[in-house]
N, C-alpha and C positions, 0 to 999 in steps of 0.2 A: 503493500500499499504506499510505504513511504517513497520507494523509489519511483513508482508510478507517478507519485505527486511531483517529485523532482523533475521528472521527464516533462510533464506538462508546463512546469515553470520555465524549464529550458526552452521549450517550443514557443512559449509566449514571447521570451525575449528574442528568440531566434526570427519569429515572424515580423516583429517590429522592426529588427535590423534591417531584414531583407526589404521590407517596404520603404524604409529609409532610403536604402541604396537605390532602389527603383525610382523613387521620387526624385532623388538627386540627379540620377543619370538623365531622366527626361527634362528636367529643369536645364541642365547644362547644355543639351542638345537645343532646347529653345532660345537660350541665351546666345549660343553661336548662331543660330538662324536669324535672330533679331539683330545681330551685330552686321550680317551680311544684308539683310534686306531693309532694316530700319524702318519697318512699316507699322503703323498705328494698330492694324488688325492682329499683327503676330503679338504685340504686347497684350491685347485684350485676351486672345486665345491662351497665351502663357498664364495671365493671372487666374484665367477660369480653371485651367487644369491644375494649377497650383492649388487653389481652393478646393477642388474636387478630391485631389490625392490627399490633402490633409484630412478631409472628411473620412475617407477610406481608411487611412492610417489610424485615426482615433477609433473608429468602428472596429477594426480588427483587434486593437489593444482591450477595448472594453469588453468585447465578447471573450476574449481568452481570460481576462480578469475574473468576469462572471463565472466562467466554467472552472476556473481554478479555485475561486473562492468556494463554490458549492461543493466541489470535490473536498476541500479541507474540511467544511463543515461535517461532510459525512464520515470522514476519518475520525473526527473527535466524537461523533455521536454513537458510532457503531462500536460493538465488541467490548462493552464495559464489564464483561465476564471473560477471564482468561480462558483460553481454549483447553487448558488442562484442569481447570477447576471442576469439581463434582460436588453435587448437594449432599449433605450428611443430615441426619435427624438431629434436632436440638432436645437433649435428654436431661431431666431432672432427677434426683434421687428419689426412689420410691414410686416413680411413675411407669406403669406398665404400658406397653405398646403393644397394637395399635391404641391410640387414645384419641380424645375429642378436643384436644388443646388447639387453640388457634390465636391469631392476632396478638404476637408479643409485643412489648413495648417497654424499653429499658430507661433506668434513670440516667442522668448524664454521665456518672462515674462508671456505668456499665455493670454494677455489683448487685443491682435488684432488677427483676423483670416482672412485669404485670401481664397476665394473659387471661383468656376466656377458657374455661373448662365446664362443659355441661351447664351452659348458662348462668355461670358464676364467675366473678372476677377473683383471680387468686393472685398471690405474690410469692415468687422464689428468691432466694439469696445465694450469692456466691459465698461459700464458706469453705476454707481450706481446699480451694481448687475444684469445688464441686458445687452445683446447683442444689438446693434443699428441696425437699418435697413441697409443692406448692400448697398455701393455705389460703382460705378464703378470707377477703379483706373485710373490714368491720361493716362497710355500707353495702355489700352485697350478700346474697343468699336467699332472700325472701322472694324477689321477683326475678325474671329473666334479664340478665344483665351480659352483654357480650361487646366485642369490638372495642377494648379499651385502648387509649392512646394518650400518651404523656406529653405534655408540652415540652419543648428543648430544655427548659431549665429544671423540669421535673416538678414544678409546682402546682400544676392543674392536670387533671386526669379526666378526660371526656370519654364517654361510653354510650352505648345504645340501651335502652331499657323500655319495658312495658310497663313499669311501675306507675300508679295512679297519680294523676296530677294534683296539686292542692286544691282544695274544694270539691274533690270528687270523692266517692266512697273509698275507703282505704282498705277494704278487704277483697278488692278483686282489681286484676290489672286493667290498665287503659286499652282501648281498641287499636291503638297505634304503637309502632315501635318507633321511638324519637330520641334526639340527642339530649343527654345530660352531662353535667360537669360537677366536679368535686374539687376542693382547693386543700392542699397540704397544709395542715396546722403546724405540726413538729413531728419529726421522725416519722412513724408508721400511722400517725393520727390524721384523719381526713374530716372535712366539713361535711355536714348533711348534703347530699346530692341536690342540685337546682337545675330545673328545666329550662333549656335555652328558649327565650321568648321569641315571637315573631320578629323579624322575617325569616330566622333560621329554621324553627320548627312551625310547621302550619297545620291547622287542623284538618284531620282527615288523610294526611300523607305520612308515609313511613320514611325514615331517614337511616341510613347504614353507613358503615366504613368511615369513620371520622379519622382526620389527621389535622395537625396544627403546626403553624411555623413559629419562628421566633418572635414576629412582629404580631401574633394573634390571628393571622388568617387561617381560617377553617375550611377544610375541603371534606366533601361527603357526597354520598349518592342517593338518589331518591327517584322513585317512579312516578310518571304521569304529572309531574310538578310544572306549574305555568304553562299548560297544555302542550309541553314536550312529551312525545309519546315514547314509551319504553324507560329503562334505566337511564338516567343522565348523571353526570358528575357535575358537582357545583363547588364553587369557592366564595367565601364572603369574609370581606375585610373588616378588621377592628378599627372603628373611628374614634377610639378614646374613650366613648361612654356608652356606645352600642355598635351592633354589626350592620353593615349596609345590607341591602336585598342581595341575595346569593346569585351568581351569575353562572350561567350554563358554560361547562367546559366541554367544548367539541374537540375531542383529542383524537377520535378515529372515525372521521366521516360521521355517518348517521347510526353507527353501531352503539349498542350498550356500553356504559362505562360503570365500572364496580370499584369500590375500594380504593379511590386516589389517595396515594401518600404523597404530601408535598414535603420537598426539602427544608430543613430549617430556614435556609436563606431563600427559599421559593425560587430555586434555580432550576429546578425539575419536579416532575410528577411521575411517579411509577404507578400504574393502574392495571386493572384487569379488564379484558374486553374479548369476547368470543372465546373464552377459555383459555387465553393466553396473558401473558404480562407484556406490557409495553413501558417504554419511557418517552416522555415529552420534555422538551426544553422551553424555557422562557425566552421569548424574544421581545423585549420592551414590555409592553402591556398585552402582548399576544402569547399564544403557545403553539409551538410546531405540532404537525401530525405526529402521533405516537409511532415509535419504531419498535418493533417486537424484539424481545431479548432472545438470546441464542437458544439452541436446542437442548443445552444443558438443563434449562429452566422449563422451556415450552416444548416437552417431550410427548405430546399427545394427550396427557391427562389433563383436567380441568385445574387451573390455578386461580388463587385469590388472596386477599389478605396481605399485600406486600408491606414490608416495614424495612427501613434501612437503620442500622445501629448508629447510636449518636456520633462515632467516629467516621462514619460514611463508608465503612470498609465490609460490611456484612449485609446481605440481602436475607431476610426472613419471609417465608410465604407458606400458605396452605395449599395442598394438593391432594386431589381425589386418589385413593388408593395408597397414599403414603402413611407410614406408620408414625405420624405425629408431625410437628412444625418442621420445615426444612429450612436449611441456610446455606448460603454459598458466598464465597468472596467476591466482591465487585470493586470497581473503581469509577463510580459515576461521576466523580469530580473532574475526570478527564472530558467529559462531554459538555460541562457548563460553559456558557458563553455570557 
């Protein structure tokens, strides 16, 4: 890939150099002709051809610059997984496989992981080089809770739940699965969960697969929202005292988008679509069309729930028929623009 890129660069400069030589030869010819005939018409023709040749030269250079630039972007964005990397199962002590764990999310120091297991949010800690058996956190266990995600600073945890809203009967779940959050008080102590107000949660709609950036932007997926057919990915920015209206993420044409994981610096999003994992890069205020990850991850089984470790070096995800959460090394930062 790199040698091919260098060849394109050399061709660019070669084309520009040859065009310059051609232009110079013609101009020399007309200069000589003008000196012999000294006719005004020859001067007009010479000036016209000079202008045309400048435009042609500029066009050649711009065309090759565009091709070379696009080629370089593809080099940056592809192959975030090394060819010799293989996924392995993320295992904690005392957990039998296969299991129902999914959606891991780590504290900033990487020494505690929160995950969903059988509709309960659990925590496991690194002790003496091993992950302890997950235990249910204080705010979970009564209702169906899943898809936990920690903010990059570890101070807020967002999750999906069917727990009843304030003012509703507290002895039965609500009809929708929506986004909730809890704030860390100290150590392993968390505040009572709070429901995201509109426009994040909307009455009658389900929300899933949340993630949150360092600036507070929340990504999630929801079906049939705002007239959009199918499952759509959305992101909503924190404006200091409230969230703005969620915007649709069209990352894979008109195909469904599931579980959009946004990087802490919002430079990329990894998401699930058509059973595969894709990565999309931020271009100003827009997002590029998703590029499918390599066959080490997308092996024909259905994937979902992508999450990247706080250091940006490990991708975790769920896969049908896999005996638990899978993980594989990545270097997504190489694709960031």
